[in-house]
N, C-alpha and C positions, 0 to 999 in steps of 0.2 A: 108625512113630514119626517125628516131625519135631522139629527143633530145631537150634540152632547152638551149638557150643562153640569158643571161641578161647583158645588157650594164652597164656602170658605172653610178653612181649617180641616180639610179632608186629608187622609193618608191613604194613598193608593199604591199597593205593593206590586212587585214585579209580575209580569205576564198576566196582569188583569186587563180585561178589555171588554168593550161592548160589541154586540153583534149588529152590524149595520144591515139594513137601513133603519133600524129601530130608533125611536126617540128615547134618549137616555137623560134622566134628570137625577143627579145625585145630590141629596140635601147637604146641608152644612154639618161639619164635625162628624163625618162618617169615616169608618175604616173599611177598606175594601181589601180582602185577603188575597194573597198571591194566587194567581191562576183563576180567580173568580171571573165568570162570564156574566157581565151585568147588562141588563136591558130593562126598559121601563122606568118607573119612578121609584127611587130609593128615598125613604123619609129621612129627615134630619136625625142625627145621632144614631145611625144604624151600623151594626157590625155585619158585614156581608161576606159570605164564603160560598164556595161550590160552583158547580156547573150543572144547571143554571144557578147563577148567584141568588142566594136567599138571605134575607135579613134574619139572623139567628139570635140577635140580642142588641143591647144598647152599647154603643161605642164607649160612652162615658163609664159605664159599669165595668167594661173590659179593662179600660185604662186603670180604674181604681183597683180592680182585682190584681193587675200586674204590680201596682204600687204596694199593695198589701201582701203579695205573694200567696194569696189564697188560690185554691184549685176549685173554682166554681164556674157555673154557666148561668147566664141570664135567660130564663125560659118564660119570663113573664108574658102573659097574653098568648102563648102558643097553645094550639089545640093539643089534647092529650096524645094523640097518635104521633104528631110531629115532635112533641117533647120527648116521648119514649124513643123514637127513632134517633133523634139527636144524641140523647144520653147513651144509648147503646153504642152508637158509632164512636162517640167521643171517648168512652171508657173501654172500648173493645170488648163488650159483653155480649153474651148470647141471650140473656134475659135480665129483667130488673126485679129484684126481690122475689124470685121464684115464679114470676109471671112470664109467659112466653112473649 
Protein backbone atom coordinates (compact mmCIF):
# COMPACT_ATOMS: atom_id res chain seq x y z
CA UNK A 1 0.00 0.00 0.00
CA UNK A 2 1.11 3.55 -0.56
CA UNK A 3 -0.16 6.92 0.52
CA UNK A 4 0.53 9.86 2.78
CA UNK A 5 -1.34 10.88 5.94
CA UNK A 6 -0.46 14.15 7.69
CA UNK A 7 -1.88 14.92 11.13
CA UNK A 8 -3.19 18.28 12.30
CA UNK A 9 -0.90 21.13 13.32
CA UNK A 10 2.20 19.94 11.45
CA UNK A 11 4.97 22.18 10.10
CA UNK A 12 6.67 20.71 7.04
CA UNK A 13 9.58 22.73 5.70
CA UNK A 14 10.98 23.12 2.19
CA UNK A 15 12.22 20.19 0.18
CA UNK A 16 10.93 17.64 2.69
CA UNK A 17 9.42 14.61 1.02
CA UNK A 18 8.46 10.97 1.36
CA UNK A 19 9.97 8.24 -0.73
CA UNK A 20 7.22 6.53 -2.67
CA UNK A 21 5.82 3.90 -2.76
CA UNK A 22 6.12 3.79 1.03
CA UNK A 23 3.18 4.36 3.31
CA UNK A 24 3.82 7.58 5.25
CA UNK A 25 1.89 8.55 8.35
CA UNK A 26 2.95 11.78 10.08
CA UNK A 27 1.31 12.26 13.47
CA UNK A 28 -0.22 15.48 14.74
CA UNK A 29 1.85 18.48 15.84
CA UNK A 30 5.06 17.33 14.16
CA UNK A 31 7.89 19.43 12.75
CA UNK A 32 9.58 18.01 9.65
CA UNK A 33 12.91 19.75 8.98
CA UNK A 34 13.96 21.08 5.59
CA UNK A 35 15.27 18.34 3.34
CA UNK A 36 14.11 15.47 5.57
CA UNK A 37 13.26 12.27 3.68
CA UNK A 38 10.30 10.82 5.54
CA UNK A 39 8.89 7.32 5.27
CA UNK A 40 7.00 5.03 7.57
CA UNK A 41 5.19 6.15 10.71
CA UNK A 42 6.16 9.35 12.54
CA UNK A 43 4.62 9.58 16.05
CA UNK A 44 2.68 12.62 17.26
CA UNK A 45 4.78 15.56 18.51
CA UNK A 46 7.97 14.48 16.71
CA UNK A 47 10.83 16.66 15.48
CA UNK A 48 12.18 14.95 12.34
CA UNK A 49 15.41 15.73 10.49
CA UNK A 50 17.82 14.07 8.09
CA UNK A 51 18.03 11.58 5.27
CA UNK A 52 16.61 9.19 6.16
CA UNK A 53 14.30 11.23 8.37
CA UNK A 54 14.62 10.40 12.05
CA UNK A 55 12.66 11.64 15.05
CA UNK A 56 15.33 13.34 17.17
CA UNK A 57 13.10 14.93 19.79
CA UNK A 58 9.73 16.33 20.69
CA UNK A 59 8.36 19.15 18.56
CA UNK A 60 6.75 20.79 21.60
CA UNK A 61 10.09 20.91 23.45
CA UNK A 62 11.81 22.37 20.37
CA UNK A 63 9.16 25.11 20.16
CA UNK A 64 9.53 25.85 23.87
CA UNK A 65 13.32 25.97 23.47
CA UNK A 66 12.92 28.52 20.69
CA UNK A 67 10.58 30.57 22.87
CA UNK A 68 13.04 30.57 25.76
CA UNK A 69 16.13 31.01 23.58
CA UNK A 70 17.92 28.06 25.19
CA UNK A 71 20.45 26.01 23.24
CA UNK A 72 19.33 22.50 24.17
CA UNK A 73 18.36 19.24 22.52
CA UNK A 74 15.70 16.72 23.52
CA UNK A 75 17.40 13.33 23.68
CA UNK A 76 14.90 11.70 26.02
CA UNK A 77 14.51 8.02 25.25
CA UNK A 78 17.41 7.86 22.79
CA UNK A 79 19.94 5.06 23.06
CA UNK A 80 23.38 6.16 24.26
CA UNK A 81 25.07 5.68 20.86
CA UNK A 82 22.41 7.64 18.99
CA UNK A 83 22.45 10.39 21.64
CA UNK A 84 26.24 10.68 21.44
CA UNK A 85 26.19 10.82 17.62
CA UNK A 86 23.50 13.51 17.61
CA UNK A 87 25.33 15.68 20.15
CA UNK A 88 28.65 15.35 18.33
CA UNK A 89 27.06 16.30 15.03
CA UNK A 90 25.00 19.15 16.50
CA UNK A 91 27.91 20.79 18.31
CA UNK A 92 30.56 19.94 15.66
CA UNK A 93 32.69 18.01 18.18
CA UNK A 94 35.19 15.16 17.80
CA UNK A 95 34.40 13.73 21.24
CA UNK A 96 32.20 14.29 24.30
CA UNK A 97 33.86 14.94 27.62
CA UNK A 98 37.13 13.31 26.65
CA UNK A 99 35.43 10.15 25.37
CA UNK A 100 35.86 9.15 21.71
